[in-house]
TINU-717317 format. One record per atom (N, C-alpha, C): residue number from 0; residue in three letters; atom name; x, y, z. Coordinates in Angstrom, 3 decimals. Layout:
TINU-717317
(NUM, ALA, CA, (X, Y, Z)) ...
This chain:
TINU-717317
(0, MET, N, (0.842, -1.160, 0.000)) (0, MET, CA, (0.000, 0.000, 0.000)) (0, MET, C, (0.901, 1.241, 0.000)) (1, LYS, N, (0.452, 2.285, -0.673)) (1, LYS, CA, (1.217, 3.529, -0.743)) (1, LYS, C, (0.667, 4.553, 0.240)) (2, VAL, N, (1.575, 5.280, 0.868)) (2, VAL, CA, (1.228, 6.340, 1.820)) (2, VAL, C, (1.911, 7.611, 1.342)) (3, THR, N, (1.150, 8.700, 1.252)) (3, THR, CA, (1.686, 9.973, 0.770)) (3, THR, C, (1.443, 11.064, 1.798)) (4, LYS, N, (2.459, 11.882, 1.991)) (4, LYS, CA, (2.360, 13.048, 2.877)) (4, LYS, C, (2.754, 14.272, 2.052)) (5, GLU, N, (2.030, 15.362, 2.264)) (5, GLU, CA, (2.248, 16.582, 1.487)) (5, GLU, C, (2.821, 17.676, 2.387)) (6, PHE, N, (3.724, 18.470, 1.808)) (6, PHE, CA, (4.411, 19.540, 2.539)) (6, PHE, C, (4.470, 20.787, 1.667)) (7, ARG, N, (4.701, 21.918, 2.285)) (7, ARG, CA, (4.926, 23.172, 1.571)) (7, ARG, C, (6.158, 23.848, 2.178)) (8, PHE, N, (6.901, 24.537, 1.320)) (8, PHE, CA, (8.036, 25.320, 1.801)) (8, PHE, C, (8.287, 26.449, 0.820)) (9, ASP, N, (8.929, 27.503, 1.324)) (9, ASP, CA, (9.248, 28.685, 0.524)) (9, ASP, C, (10.749, 28.774, 0.347)) (10, SER, N, (11.165, 28.994, -0.890)) (10, SER, CA, (12.595, 29.121, -1.196)) (10, SER, C, (12.777, 30.058, -2.374)) (11, ALA, N, (13.995, 30.562, -2.496)) (11, ALA, CA, (14.363, 31.404, -3.629)) (11, ALA, C, (15.431, 30.680, -4.451)) (12, HIS, N, (15.500, 31.035, -5.725)) (12, HIS, CA, (16.564, 30.501, -6.580)) (12, HIS, C, (16.687, 31.369, -7.824)) (13, PHE, N, (17.733, 31.127, -8.569)) (13, PHE, CA, (17.900, 31.686, -9.904)) (13, PHE, C, (18.523, 30.583, -10.733)) (14, LEU, N, (18.297, 30.631, -12.026)) (14, LEU, CA, (18.777, 29.565, -12.900)) (14, LEU, C, (19.958, 30.053, -13.737)) (15, PRO, N, (21.170, 29.600, -13.420)) (15, PRO, CA, (22.328, 29.952, -14.233)) (15, PRO, C, (22.200, 29.338, -15.631)) (16, ASN, N, (22.802, 29.960, -16.594)) (16, ASN, CA, (22.774, 29.470, -17.986)) (16, ASN, C, (21.365, 29.382, -18.546)) (17, TYR, N, (20.474, 30.199, -18.015)) (17, TYR, CA, (19.094, 30.263, -18.494)) (17, TYR, C, (18.850, 31.701, -18.910)) (18, TYR, N, (18.153, 31.884, -19.995)) (18, TYR, CA, (17.910, 33.241, -20.477)) (18, TYR, C, (16.415, 33.501, -20.474)) (19, GLY, N, (16.012, 34.382, -19.608)) (19, GLY, CA, (14.612, 34.706, -19.399)) (19, GLY, C, (14.468, 35.205, -17.975)) (20, LYS, N, (13.225, 35.444, -17.566)) (20, LYS, CA, (13.039, 36.034, -16.242)) (20, LYS, C, (13.511, 35.129, -15.099)) (21, CYS, N, (13.585, 33.821, -15.318)) (21, CYS, CA, (14.022, 32.906, -14.246)) (21, CYS, C, (15.532, 32.943, -14.009)) (22, GLU, N, (16.265, 33.687, -14.857)) (22, GLU, CA, (17.700, 33.820, -14.598)) (22, GLU, C, (17.949, 34.763, -13.428)) (23, ARG, N, (16.954, 35.587, -13.092)) (23, ARG, CA, (17.072, 36.489, -11.942)) (23, ARG, C, (16.520, 35.792, -10.697)) (24, MET, N, (17.025, 36.172, -9.537)) (24, MET, CA, (16.552, 35.567, -8.300)) (24, MET, C, (15.059, 35.824, -8.125)) (25, HIS, N, (14.369, 34.779, -7.740)) (25, HIS, CA, (12.926, 34.855, -7.486)) (25, HIS, C, (12.553, 33.730, -6.521)) (26, GLY, N, (11.353, 33.776, -6.008)) (26, GLY, CA, (10.941, 32.771, -5.027)) (26, GLY, C, (9.714, 31.995, -5.458)) (27, HIS, N, (9.516, 30.878, -4.788)) (27, HIS, CA, (8.349, 30.026, -5.015)) (27, HIS, C, (7.859, 29.497, -3.676)) (28, THR, N, (6.592, 29.199, -3.622)) (28, THR, CA, (6.039, 28.366, -2.560)) (28, THR, C, (5.905, 26.988, -3.187)) (29, TYR, N, (6.787, 26.100, -2.801)) (29, TYR, CA, (6.820, 24.750, -3.360)) (29, TYR, C, (5.838, 23.851, -2.615)) (30, LYS, N, (5.293, 22.891, -3.356)) (30, LYS, CA, (4.508, 21.818, -2.742)) (30, LYS, C, (5.261, 20.527, -3.018)) (31, LEU, N, (5.424, 19.721, -1.986)) (31, LEU, CA, (6.167, 18.470, -2.077)) (31, LEU, C, (5.278, 17.326, -1.605)) (32, GLN, N, (5.220, 16.274, -2.401)) (32, GLN, CA, (4.541, 15.046, -1.985)) (32, GLN, C, (5.574, 13.929, -1.932)) (33, VAL, N, (5.600, 13.238, -0.800)) (33, VAL, CA, (6.510, 12.121, -0.595)) (33, VAL, C, (5.651, 10.868, -0.427)) (34, THR, N, (5.921, 9.856, -1.257)) (34, THR, CA, (5.153, 8.617, -1.209)) (34, THR, C, (6.069, 7.452, -0.880)) (35, VAL, N, (5.660, 6.684, 0.129)) (35, VAL, CA, (6.363, 5.459, 0.501)) (35, VAL, C, (5.392, 4.294, 0.302)) (36, GLU, N, (5.955, 3.100, 0.243)) (36, GLU, CA, (5.128, 1.916, 0.020)) (36, GLU, C, (5.591, 0.795, 0.935)) (37, GLY, N, (4.643, 0.033, 1.413)) (37, GLY, CA, (4.960, -1.108, 2.247)) (37, GLY, C, (3.693, -1.831, 2.652)) (38, PRO, N, (3.857, -2.928, 3.373)) (38, PRO, CA, (2.684, -3.674, 3.827)) (38, PRO, C, (2.051, -3.006, 5.051)) (39, VAL, N, (0.782, -3.229, 5.225)) (39, VAL, CA, (0.094, -2.743, 6.410)) (39, VAL, C, (0.491, -3.645, 7.574)) (40, GLY, N, (0.999, -3.030, 8.632)) (40, GLY, CA, (1.447, -3.798, 9.790)) (40, GLY, C, (0.304, -4.191, 10.703)) (41, GLU, N, (0.661, -4.887, 11.760)) (41, GLU, CA, (-0.330, -5.328, 12.752)) (41, GLU, C, (-1.056, -4.149, 13.386)) (42, ASN, N, (-0.402, -2.992, 13.403)) (42, ASN, CA, (-1.010, -1.798, 13.981)) (42, ASN, C, (-1.933, -1.078, 12.999)) (43, GLY, N, (-2.108, -1.633, 11.807)) (43, GLY, CA, (-2.979, -1.019, 10.810)) (43, GLY, C, (-2.313, 0.064, 9.992)) (44, LEU, N, (-0.998, 0.255, 10.165)) (44, LEU, CA, (-0.276, 1.326, 9.474)) (44, LEU, C, (0.831, 0.762, 8.588)) (45, VAL, N, (1.107, 1.458, 7.504)) (45, VAL, CA, (2.331, 1.216, 6.740)) (45, VAL, C, (3.460, 1.968, 7.433)) (46, ILE, N, (3.217, 3.236, 7.690)) (46, ILE, CA, (4.134, 4.105, 8.442)) (46, ILE, C, (3.285, 5.170, 9.103)) (47, ASP, N, (3.631, 5.554, 10.283)) (47, ASP, CA, (2.900, 6.601, 10.990)) (47, ASP, C, (3.176, 7.927, 10.283)) (48, PHE, N, (2.117, 8.680, 9.982)) (48, PHE, CA, (2.282, 9.988, 9.329)) (48, PHE, C, (3.209, 10.893, 10.146)) (49, VAL, N, (3.161, 10.787, 11.463)) (49, VAL, CA, (4.022, 11.617, 12.317)) (49, VAL, C, (5.493, 11.296, 12.056)) (50, ILE, N, (5.822, 10.020, 11.928)) (50, ILE, CA, (7.203, 9.613, 11.661)) (50, ILE, C, (7.639, 10.098, 10.279)) (51, LEU, N, (6.803, 9.923, 9.272)) (51, LEU, CA, (7.146, 10.376, 7.919)) (51, LEU, C, (7.362, 11.886, 7.912)) (52, LYS, N, (6.508, 12.616, 8.614)) (52, LYS, CA, (6.654, 14.068, 8.692)) (52, LYS, C, (7.983, 14.456, 9.340)) (53, LYS, N, (8.341, 13.793, 10.443)) (53, LYS, CA, (9.599, 14.106, 11.125)) (53, LYS, C, (10.795, 13.835, 10.217)) (54, ILE, N, (10.757, 12.752, 9.464)) (54, ILE, CA, (11.865, 12.407, 8.557)) (54, ILE, C, (12.015, 13.471, 7.473)) (55, VAL, N, (10.903, 13.875, 6.865)) (55, VAL, CA, (10.963, 14.868, 5.785)) (55, VAL, C, (11.370, 16.235, 6.333)) (56, LYS, N, (10.841, 16.611, 7.480)) (56, LYS, CA, (11.222, 17.909, 8.057)) (56, LYS, C, (12.715, 17.958, 8.348)) (57, LYS, N, (13.237, 16.917, 8.981)) (57, LYS, CA, (14.655, 16.905, 9.364)) (57, LYS, C, (15.581, 16.878, 8.160)) (58, ASN, N, (15.272, 16.061, 7.164)) (58, ASN, CA, (16.200, 15.804, 6.070)) (58, ASN, C, (15.990, 16.663, 4.835)) (59, VAL, N, (14.845, 17.336, 4.748)) (59, VAL, CA, (14.565, 18.153, 3.561)) (59, VAL, C, (14.140, 19.568, 3.942)) (60, LEU, N, (13.038, 19.694, 4.639)) (60, LEU, CA, (12.458, 21.022, 4.857)) (60, LEU, C, (13.363, 21.960, 5.633)) (61, LYS, N, (14.036, 21.466, 6.658)) (61, LYS, CA, (14.942, 22.334, 7.427)) (61, LYS, C, (16.092, 22.840, 6.572)) (62, LYS, N, (16.423, 22.117, 5.521)) (62, LYS, CA, (17.528, 22.508, 4.644)) (62, LYS, C, (17.076, 23.430, 3.510)) (63, LEU, N, (15.782, 23.375, 3.149)) (63, LEU, CA, (15.298, 24.134, 1.992)) (63, LEU, C, (14.418, 25.329, 2.341)) (64, ASP, N, (13.609, 25.218, 3.377)) (64, ASP, CA, (12.633, 26.260, 3.670)) (64, ASP, C, (13.325, 27.575, 4.022)) (65, HIS, N, (12.958, 28.621, 3.285)) (65, HIS, CA, (13.506, 29.963, 3.448)) (65, HIS, C, (15.023, 30.005, 3.235)) (66, HIS, N, (15.488, 29.219, 2.287)) (66, HIS, CA, (16.896, 29.230, 1.899)) (66, HIS, C, (17.023, 29.551, 0.412)) (67, LEU, N, (18.218, 29.969, 0.033)) (67, LEU, CA, (18.552, 30.152, -1.372)) (67, LEU, C, (18.989, 28.789, -1.911)) (68, LEU, N, (18.225, 28.238, -2.816)) (68, LEU, CA, (18.474, 26.882, -3.306)) (68, LEU, C, (19.811, 26.765, -4.034)) (69, ASN, N, (20.299, 27.845, -4.600)) (69, ASN, CA, (21.592, 27.817, -5.289)) (69, ASN, C, (22.739, 27.502, -4.331)) (70, ASP, N, (22.541, 27.722, -3.036)) (70, ASP, CA, (23.557, 27.367, -2.049)) (70, ASP, C, (23.574, 25.865, -1.772)) (71, ILE, N, (22.555, 25.159, -2.245)) (71, ILE, CA, (22.406, 23.728, -1.971)) (71, ILE, C, (22.649, 22.886, -3.224)) (72, VAL, N, (22.083, 23.331, -4.335)) (72, VAL, CA, (22.212, 22.634, -5.619)) (72, VAL, C, (22.704, 23.646, -6.650)) (73, GLU, N, (23.751, 23.276, -7.384)) (73, GLU, CA, (24.389, 24.223, -8.312)) (73, GLU, C, (23.403, 24.821, -9.314)) (74, ILE, N, (22.609, 23.993, -9.940)) (74, ILE, CA, (21.575, 24.457, -10.873)) (74, ILE, C, (20.237, 23.970, -10.308)) (75, PRO, N, (19.569, 24.811, -9.499)) (75, PRO, CA, (18.385, 24.364, -8.774)) (75, PRO, C, (17.087, 24.407, -9.584)) (76, SER, N, (17.100, 23.725, -10.707)) (76, SER, CA, (15.863, 23.560, -11.469)) (76, SER, C, (14.943, 22.645, -10.673)) (77, ALA, N, (13.684, 22.608, -11.019)) (77, ALA, CA, (12.748, 21.713, -10.325)) (77, ALA, C, (13.208, 20.261, -10.479)) (78, GLU, N, (13.746, 19.927, -11.639)) (78, GLU, CA, (14.236, 18.566, -11.878)) (78, GLU, C, (15.387, 18.224, -10.926)) (79, ASN, N, (16.363, 19.115, -10.844)) (79, ASN, CA, (17.510, 18.857, -9.972)) (79, ASN, C, (17.122, 18.877, -8.496)) (80, MET, N, (16.178, 19.719, -8.128)) (80, MET, CA, (15.736, 19.754, -6.735)) (80, MET, C, (15.017, 18.451, -6.370)) (81, THR, N, (14.256, 17.919, -7.299)) (81, THR, CA, (13.560, 16.648, -7.061)) (81, THR, C, (14.564, 15.525, -6.857)) (82, LEU, N, (15.608, 15.496, -7.663)) (82, LEU, CA, (16.660, 14.484, -7.492)) (82, LEU, C, (17.367, 14.653, -6.153)) (83, TRP, N, (17.625, 15.883, -5.749)) (83, TRP, CA, (18.283, 16.146, -4.468)) (83, TRP, C, (17.406, 15.656, -3.313)) (84, ILE, N, (16.118, 15.960, -3.365)) (84, ILE, CA, (15.190, 15.532, -2.312)) (84, ILE, C, (15.154, 14.004, -2.233)) (85, TRP, N, (15.109, 13.343, -3.390)) (85, TRP, CA, (15.112, 11.878, -3.417)) (85, TRP, C, (16.328, 11.330, -2.666)) (86, GLU, N, (17.486, 11.893, -2.966)) (86, GLU, CA, (18.726, 11.414, -2.323)) (86, GLU, C, (18.703, 11.627, -0.809)) (87, GLN, N, (18.036, 12.669, -0.352)) (87, GLN, CA, (17.963, 12.933, 1.086)) (87, GLN, C, (17.070, 11.934, 1.810)) (88, LEU, N, (16.116, 11.336, 1.093)) (88, LEU, CA, (15.105, 10.487, 1.726)) (88, LEU, C, (15.209, 9.001, 1.413)) (89, VAL, N, (15.954, 8.633, 0.395)) (89, VAL, CA, (15.902, 7.259, -0.112)) (89, VAL, C, (16.350, 6.209, 0.907)) (90, ASP, N, (17.216, 6.565, 1.834)) (90, ASP, CA, (17.688, 5.594, 2.826)) (90, ASP, C, (16.726, 5.551, 4.016)) (91, LEU, N, (15.542, 4.992, 3.800)) (91, LEU, CA, (14.533, 4.950, 4.853)) (91, LEU, C, (14.973, 4.102, 6.041)) (92, LYS, N, (15.779, 3.086, 5.787)) (92, LYS, CA, (16.271, 2.245, 6.886)) (92, LYS, C, (16.987, 3.118, 7.922)) (93, LYS, N, (17.895, 3.952, 7.450)) (93, LYS, CA, (18.646, 4.839, 8.344)) (93, LYS, C, (17.719, 5.843, 9.034)) (94, HIS, N, (16.806, 6.433, 8.265)) (94, HIS, CA, (15.915, 7.453, 8.827)) (94, HIS, C, (14.958, 6.879, 9.860)) (95, LEU, N, (14.442, 5.686, 9.607)) (95, LEU, CA, (13.552, 5.052, 10.581)) (95, LEU, C, (14.306, 4.710, 11.856)) (96, GLN, N, (15.517, 4.217, 11.699)) (96, GLN, CA, (16.319, 3.879, 12.872)) (96, GLN, C, (16.560, 5.128, 13.720)) (97, GLU, N, (16.881, 6.243, 13.065)) (97, GLU, CA, (17.104, 7.501, 13.787)) (97, GLU, C, (15.843, 7.932, 14.530)) (98, GLN, N, (14.693, 7.805, 13.881)) (98, GLN, CA, (13.448, 8.235, 14.514)) (98, GLN, C, (13.061, 7.336, 15.678)) (99, LEU, N, (13.207, 6.040, 15.498)) (99, LEU, CA, (12.799, 5.116, 16.550)) (99, LEU, C, (13.742, 5.155, 17.749)) (100, GLU, N, (14.957, 5.635, 17.540)) (100, GLU, CA, (15.906, 5.798, 18.643)) (100, GLU, C, (15.825, 7.180, 19.272)) (101, ASP, N, (15.031, 8.063, 18.675)) (101, ASP, CA, (14.920, 9.436, 19.160)) (101, ASP, C, (14.226, 9.458, 20.522)) (102, PRO, N, (14.925, 9.932, 21.562)) (102, PRO, CA, (14.291, 9.980, 22.887)) (102, PRO, C, (13.135, 10.980, 22.934)) (103, ASN, N, (13.051, 11.852, 21.921)) (103, ASN, CA, (11.970, 12.832, 21.864)) (103, ASN, C, (10.747, 12.323, 21.106)) (104, LEU, N, (10.816, 11.080, 20.623)) (104, LEU, CA, (9.653, 10.500, 19.954)) (104, LEU, C, (8.502, 10.525, 20.947)) (105, PRO, N, (7.368, 11.073, 20.544)) (105, PRO, CA, (6.260, 11.159, 21.504)) (105, PRO, C, (5.953, 9.807, 22.138)) (106, LYS, N, (5.804, 9.822, 23.453)) (106, LYS, CA, (5.551, 8.585, 24.188)) (106, LYS, C, (4.285, 7.894, 23.696)) (107, SER, N, (3.322, 8.678, 23.230)) (107, SER, CA, (2.075, 8.085, 22.751)) (107, SER, C, (2.322, 7.208, 21.520)) (108, ILE, N, (3.236, 7.630, 20.640)) (108, ILE, CA, (3.542, 6.835, 19.449)) (108, ILE, C, (4.312, 5.584, 19.848)) (109, THR, N, (5.310, 5.742, 20.692)) (109, THR, CA, (6.089, 4.593, 21.150)) (109, THR, C, (5.179, 3.585, 21.845)) (110, GLN, N, (4.306, 4.069, 22.728)) (110, GLN, CA, (3.404, 3.174, 23.456)) (110, GLN, C, (2.427, 2.494, 22.514)) (111, TYR, N, (1.909, 3.242, 21.540)) (111, TYR, CA, (0.987, 2.658, 20.562)) (111, TYR, C, (1.671, 1.520, 19.811)) (112, LEU, N, (2.919, 1.749, 19.391)) (112, LEU, CA, (3.648, 0.709, 18.667)) (112, LEU, C, (3.874, -0.514, 19.558)) (113, LYS, N, (4.220, -0.278, 20.829)) (113, LYS, CA, (4.424, -1.396, 21.756)) (113, LYS, C, (3.117, -2.160, 21.981)) (114, ASP, N, (2.008, -1.429, 22.151)) (114, ASP, CA, (0.708, -2.066, 22.374)) (114, ASP, C, (0.291, -2.930, 21.183)) (115, GLN, N, (0.717, -2.522, 20.010)) (115, GLN, CA, (0.361, -3.260, 18.801)) (115, GLN, C, (1.368, -4.375, 18.493)) (116, ASN, N, (2.351, -4.552, 19.389)) (116, ASN, CA, (3.400, -5.559, 19.199)) (116, ASN, C, (4.152, -5.364, 17.884)) (117, VAL, N, (4.338, -4.098, 17.518)) (117, VAL, CA, (5.089, -3.779, 16.300)) (117, VAL, C, (6.573, -3.865, 16.620)) (118, GLU, N, (7.312, -4.472, 15.746)) (118, GLU, CA, (8.762, -4.594, 15.913)) (118, GLU, C, (9.366, -3.197, 15.833)) (119, LEU, N, (10.043, -2.771, 16.883)) (119, LEU, CA, (10.655, -1.446, 16.900)) (119, LEU, C, (12.045, -1.449, 16.280)) (120, ASP, N, (12.474, -2.587, 15.780)) (120, ASP, CA, (13.770, -2.677, 15.121)) (120, ASP, C, (13.601, -2.164, 13.690)) (121, ALA, N, (14.080, -0.947, 13.447)) (121, ALA, CA, (13.888, -0.320, 12.138)) (121, ALA, C, (14.555, -1.101, 11.022)) (122, SER, N, (15.582, -1.884, 11.324)) (122, SER, CA, (16.237, -2.646, 10.262)) (122, SER, C, (15.280, -3.669, 9.677)) (123, LYS, N, (14.348, -4.178, 10.472)) (123, LYS, CA, (13.338, -5.107, 9.962)) (123, LYS, C, (12.218, -4.347, 9.278)) (124, THR, N, (11.763, -3.285, 9.922)) (124, THR, CA, (10.665, -2.496, 9.368)) (124, THR, C, (11.042, -1.898, 8.019)) (125, SER, N, (12.217, -1.309, 7.941)) (125, SER, CA, (12.586, -0.564, 6.748)) (125, SER, C, (12.853, -1.441, 5.542)) (126, GLN, N, (13.065, -2.734, 5.745)) (126, GLN, CA, (13.236, -3.605, 4.596)) (126, GLN, C, (11.926, -3.721, 3.829)) (127, GLN, N, (10.823, -3.421, 4.497)) (127, GLN, CA, (9.520, -3.545, 3.872)) (127, GLN, C, (8.976, -2.213, 3.385)) (128, ILE, N, (9.435, -1.111, 3.962)) (128, ILE, CA, (8.946, 0.213, 3.580)) (128, ILE, C, (9.996, 0.888, 2.720)) (129, LYS, N, (9.564, 1.387, 1.557)) (129, LYS, CA, (10.525, 2.036, 0.670)) (129, LYS, C, (9.936, 3.306, 0.074)) (130, LEU, N, (10.820, 4.226, -0.256)) (130, LEU, CA, (10.447, 5.449, -0.951)) (130, LEU, C, (10.126, 5.078, -2.385)) (131, VAL, N, (8.958, 5.497, -2.881)) (131, VAL, CA, (8.589, 5.127, -4.253)) (131, VAL, C, (8.364, 6.313, -5.175)) (132, GLU, N, (8.064, 7.502, -4.616)) (132, GLU, CA, (7.802, 8.623, -5.519)) (132, GLU, C, (7.939, 9.954, -4.791)) (133, ILE, N, (8.472, 10.925, -5.517)) (133, ILE, CA, (8.548, 12.318, -5.082)) (133, ILE, C, (7.858, 13.150, -6.151)) (134, LYS, N, (6.989, 14.056, -5.725)) (134, LYS, CA, (6.407, 15.049, -6.631)) (134, LYS, C, (6.735, 16.413, -6.046)) (135, LEU, N, (7.236, 17.301, -6.906)) (135, LEU, CA, (7.586, 18.647, -6.477)) (135, LEU, C, (6.941, 19.655, -7.413)) (136, TRP, N, (6.043, 20.479, -6.849)) (136, TRP, CA, (5.408, 21.557, -7.601)) (136, TRP, C, (6.206, 22.825, -7.386)) (137, GLU, N, (6.628, 23.446, -8.497)) (137, GLU, CA, (7.303, 24.740, -8.407)) (137, GLU, C, (6.270, 25.863, -8.476)) (138, THR, N, (5.208, 25.625, -9.203)) (138, THR, CA, (4.069, 26.538, -9.281)) (138, THR, C, (2.814, 25.680, -9.155)) (139, PRO, N, (1.659, 26.289, -8.971)) (139, PRO, CA, (0.441, 25.474, -8.842)) (139, PRO, C, (0.151, 24.586, -10.053)) (140, ASN, N, (0.716, 24.925, -11.213)) (140, ASN, CA, (0.414, 24.163, -12.435)) (140, ASN, C, (1.608, 23.424, -13.027)) (141, SER, N, (2.754, 23.465, -12.364)) (141, SER, CA, (3.961, 22.860, -12.941)) (141, SER, C, (4.672, 22.024, -11.886)) (142, PHE, N, (4.857, 20.729, -12.185)) (142, PHE, CA, (5.503, 19.863, -11.219)) (142, PHE, C, (6.323, 18.778, -11.898)) (143, ILE, N, (7.196, 18.172, -11.092)) (143, ILE, CA, (8.079, 17.076, -11.510)) (143, ILE, C, (7.662, 15.848, -10.711)) (144, THR, N, (7.681, 14.693, -11.357)) (144, THR, CA, (7.455, 13.417, -10.684)) (144, THR, C, (8.683, 12.563, -10.887)) (145, TYR, N, (9.199, 11.978, -9.804)) (145, TYR, CA, (10.382, 11.103, -9.887)) (145, TYR, C, (10.142, 9.850, -9.062)) (146, SER, N, (10.494, 8.717, -9.656)) (146, SER, CA, (10.292, 7.430, -8.993)) (146, SER, C, (11.563, 6.634, -8.829)) (147, GLY, N, (12.687, 7.283, -8.840)) (147, GLY, CA, (13.953, 6.573, -8.651)) (147, GLY, C, (14.415, 5.989, -9.915)) 
């Protein structure tokens, strides 16, 4: 089953080697959709939306929101930004392990997982859950889709 979470962030960029108004610095309110896939666990979830949100915020949004994208990616086209985001998220095994070891993980989520007898070993969980698609909207009508 596929699970998708949507995010928004604001960033500025300019496109080097481009001739037109986008060669000058300008900003966008980006929309990002992150889709993962895996089996539904005993707890009725593929992945908790809270966990997916924490992973994306830590590894993508904190690095992009209200930043100049040219400082992160040499040519920050929507295509290149989508590839960069994919690389930040593709190692779900590592990200899940970090989240499940986080002492700040809300006790309610940890307790819910324990009550459902869900294996808290992310190395087992993450073998079943994988990143399958990124969609990045640069404008309300223009977006990139990448599936690895």
